[in-house]
KENU-388792 format. One record per residue (C-alpha): residue in three letters; chain; residue number from 1; x, y, z. Coordinates in nm, 2 decimals. Layout:
% residues N
  residuo  cadena  num       X       Y       Z
      ALA       A  NUM       X       Y       Z
...
% end
This chain:
% residues 183
  residuo  cadena  num       X       Y       Z
      MET       A    1    0.01   -0.01   -0.02
      VAL       A    2    0.11    0.35   -0.10
      LEU       A    3    0.17    0.55    0.21
      GLU       A    4    0.13    0.95    0.29
      ILE       A    5    0.54    1.14    0.25
      VAL       A    6    0.53    1.35    0.53
      GLN       A    7    0.64    1.72    0.41
      TYR       A    8    0.83    1.92    0.60
      GLY       A    9    0.65    2.07    0.91
      HIS       A   10    0.57    1.73    1.02
      PRO       A   11    0.72    1.70    1.36
      ALA       A   12    0.78    1.26    1.34
      LEU       A   13    1.06    1.48    1.06
      ARG       A   14    1.23    1.63    1.37
      GLN       A   15    1.20    1.28    1.59
      LYS       A   16    1.45    1.07    1.63
      GLY       A   17    1.38    0.66    1.58
      VAL       A   18    1.30    0.42    1.83
      PRO       A   19    1.49    0.14    1.79
      VAL       A   20    1.32   -0.15    1.64
      THR       A   21    1.37   -0.45    1.91
      LYS       A   22    1.09   -0.67    1.73
      ILE       A   23    0.99   -0.78    1.43
      ASP       A   24    0.71   -0.87    1.39
      ALA       A   25    0.47   -0.83    1.09
      LYS       A   26    0.30   -0.43    1.15
      ILE       A   27    0.69   -0.41    1.12
      ARG       A   28    0.68   -0.64    0.78
      LYS       A   29    0.44   -0.42    0.63
      LEU       A   30    0.55   -0.15    0.71
      ALA       A   31    0.83   -0.22    0.57
      GLU       A   32    0.69   -0.39    0.21
      ASP       A   33    0.42   -0.08    0.21
      MET       A   34    0.77    0.18    0.22
      LEU       A   35    0.86    0.04   -0.07
      GLU       A   36    0.60    0.10   -0.23
      THR       A   37    0.55    0.42   -0.10
      MET       A   38    0.95    0.48   -0.23
      ASP       A   39    0.93    0.34   -0.59
      ASP       A   40    0.49    0.52   -0.66
      ALA       A   41    0.72    0.82   -0.50
      ASN       A   42    1.06    0.80   -0.79
      GLY       A   43    1.28    0.77   -0.48
      VAL       A   44    1.57    0.61   -0.41
      GLY       A   45    1.56    0.61   -0.01
      LEU       A   46    1.27    0.58    0.27
      ALA       A   47    1.38    0.69    0.56
      ALA       A   48    1.01    0.59    0.85
      GLN       A   49    1.00    0.94    1.03
      GLN       A   50    0.87    0.98    0.60
      VAL       A   51    0.59    0.87    0.64
      GLY       A   52    0.54    0.97    0.99
      VAL       A   53    0.61    0.64    1.23
      PRO       A   54    0.94    0.75    1.43
      ILE       A   55    1.15    0.43    1.50
      GLN       A   56    1.47    0.30    1.30
      LEU       A   57    1.35    0.16    0.95
      ALA       A   58    1.51    0.27    0.62
      VAL       A   59    1.48    0.11    0.28
      VAL       A   60    1.68    0.17    0.03
      ASP       A   61    1.71    0.07   -0.38
      VAL       A   62    1.97    0.26   -0.65
      ALA       A   63    1.87   -0.07   -0.87
      GLY       A   64    1.95    0.08   -1.23
      VAL       A   65    2.07    0.41   -1.17
      GLU       A   66    2.30    0.39   -1.35
      ASP       A   67    2.40    0.76   -1.38
      ARG       A   68    2.51    0.78   -1.03
      PRO       A   69    2.74    0.41   -0.97
      SER       A   70    2.75    0.25   -0.65
      THR       A   71    2.92   -0.06   -0.53
      LEU       A   72    2.87   -0.26   -0.27
      SER       A   73    3.18   -0.46   -0.07
      ILE       A   74    3.02   -0.77    0.20
      ASP       A   75    3.34   -0.87    0.37
      GLY       A   76    3.62   -0.67    0.13
      LYS       A   77    3.43   -0.84   -0.13
      GLU       A   78    3.20   -0.58   -0.41
      VAL       A   79    2.88   -0.76   -0.51
      ASN       A   80    2.61   -0.76   -0.72
      ILE       A   81    2.40   -0.41   -0.69
      ASP       A   82    2.14   -0.47   -0.81
      GLU       A   83    2.08   -0.82   -0.70
      GLU       A   84    2.08   -0.71   -0.32
      MET       A   85    1.88   -0.43   -0.33
      PRO       A   86    1.61   -0.31   -0.21
      LEU       A   87    1.78   -0.26    0.10
      ILE       A   88    1.59   -0.31    0.43
      LEU       A   89    1.76   -0.17    0.73
      LEU       A   90    1.68   -0.19    1.11
      ASN       A   91    1.86    0.08    1.35
      PRO       A   92    2.19    0.11    1.10
      GLU       A   93    2.45    0.29    1.22
      LEU       A   94    2.73    0.42    0.95
      ASP       A   95    3.10    0.44    0.99
      LEU       A   96    3.20    0.71    0.79
      GLY       A   97    3.46    0.68    0.54
      SER       A   98    3.72    1.07    0.57
      ASP       A   99    3.69    1.13    0.22
      ARG       A  100    3.37    1.36    0.12
      GLU       A  101    3.22    1.50   -0.22
      GLU       A  102    2.94    1.70   -0.30
      GLY       A  103    2.71    1.60   -0.47
      THR       A  104    2.31    1.67   -0.58
      GLU       A  105    2.06    1.54   -0.32
      GLY       A  106    1.67    1.61   -0.33
      CYS       A  107    1.42    1.47   -0.02
      LEU       A  108    1.06    1.31   -0.11
      SER       A  109    0.94    1.57    0.22
      PHE       A  110    1.07    1.87    0.03
      PRO       A  111    0.94    1.82   -0.30
      GLU       A  112    1.06    2.07   -0.58
      ILE       A  113    1.37    2.12   -0.33
      THR       A  114    1.75    1.99   -0.42
      ALA       A  115    2.14    2.12   -0.29
      GLU       A  116    2.50    2.05   -0.31
      ILE       A  117    2.59    1.86    0.01
      SER       A  118    2.92    1.73    0.15
      ARG       A  119    2.88    1.38    0.24
      SER       A  120    3.17    1.10    0.34
      LYS       A  121    3.24    0.88    0.00
      GLN       A  122    3.26    0.54    0.16
      VAL       A  123    3.00    0.43    0.43
      LYS       A  124    3.03    0.08    0.64
      VAL       A  125    2.75   -0.02    0.79
      ARG       A  126    2.56   -0.22    1.10
      ALA       A  127    2.25   -0.32    1.06
      LYS       A  128    1.98   -0.58    1.09
      ASN       A  129    1.72   -0.73    0.82
      LEU       A  130    1.38   -0.80    0.92
      ASP       A  131    1.47   -1.17    0.94
      GLY       A  132    1.71   -1.00    1.22
      GLU       A  133    2.02   -1.08    1.11
      GLU       A  134    2.30   -0.88    1.17
      MET       A  135    2.43   -0.73    0.83
      VAL       A  136    2.74   -0.56    0.69
      PHE       A  137    2.86   -0.35    0.45
      GLU       A  138    3.08   -0.12    0.27
      ALA       A  139    2.90    0.13   -0.01
      THR       A  140    3.03    0.41   -0.24
      GLY       A  141    2.88    0.62   -0.46
      LEU       A  142    2.49    0.70   -0.49
      LEU       A  143    2.41    0.44   -0.21
      ALA       A  144    2.64    0.59    0.01
      ARG       A  145    2.48    0.92   -0.03
      ALA       A  146    2.15    0.76   -0.03
      LEU       A  147    2.24    0.56    0.32
      GLN       A  148    2.39    0.85    0.49
      HIS       A  149    2.05    1.03    0.35
      GLU       A  150    1.81    0.83    0.50
      VAL       A  151    2.02    0.75    0.90
      ASP       A  152    1.97    1.14    0.95
      HIS       A  153    1.59    1.11    0.87
      LEU       A  154    1.61    0.84    1.12
      ASN       A  155    1.81    1.08    1.37
      GLY       A  156    1.58    1.38    1.30
      ILE       A  157    1.87    1.50    1.10
      LEU       A  158    1.76    1.68    0.77
      PHE       A  159    1.91    1.75    0.44
      ILE       A  160    1.86    2.13    0.50
      ASP       A  161    2.08    2.10    0.78
      ARG       A  162    2.37    2.01    0.57
      MET       A  163    2.29    2.27    0.36
      LYS       A  164    2.54    2.52    0.28
      SER       A  165    2.41    2.86    0.47
      ALA       A  166    2.41    3.08    0.17
      THR       A  167    2.17    2.78    0.06
      ARG       A  168    1.99    2.79    0.26
      THR       A  169    1.92    3.12    0.33
      ALA       A  170    1.88    3.09   -0.06
      LEU       A  171    1.58    2.85   -0.02
      ALA       A  172    1.49    3.06    0.32
      SER       A  173    1.11    3.18    0.17
      LYS       A  174    1.00    2.85    0.03
      LEU       A  175    1.15    2.66    0.30
      LYS       A  176    0.88    2.89    0.53
      ARG       A  177    0.60    2.79    0.36
      MET       A  178    0.65    2.46    0.35
      GLN       A  179    0.69    2.43    0.68
      LYS       A  180    0.38    2.54    0.80
      GLU       A  181    0.17    2.37    0.48
      GLY       A  182    0.32    2.05    0.58
      ALA       A  183    0.30    2.08    0.97
% end
């Protein structure tokens, strides 16, 4: 089922997600609905906060995105990214690489706004999957960027918080209007 994506101004977007301690039918259904919602909105990632549920659950799918390549490595071995997507991550933790790069980001909770955001080029991820198994992998490219963006959401951090101040100032009136409408 396609869920409503909450917009900037909704209080759930600023809430730190509660860790998922029990993987039950409700969590599985939410993850399934989030994947459907993300696909319907043509996104590459979606955090539970974006559907109004402040828990530590995010979905990511960069399969088929060829103009912004990614890598995914498990145990130091690169794997076929399309075969591993989508990712459903519970309680993810990131270890950020020190090399950074600017890249264009958007957000489904901020329609029509994009900005250049500085992020780590590489991330190491530790999370649980829907079977409760621990996942550990490394990512680069768009996947690394999407993972950082979604984990920020899980901690109540929005991509506008990562914008350069000049960009945020230029978008101030648009953001103010969105915040009022989304509340």
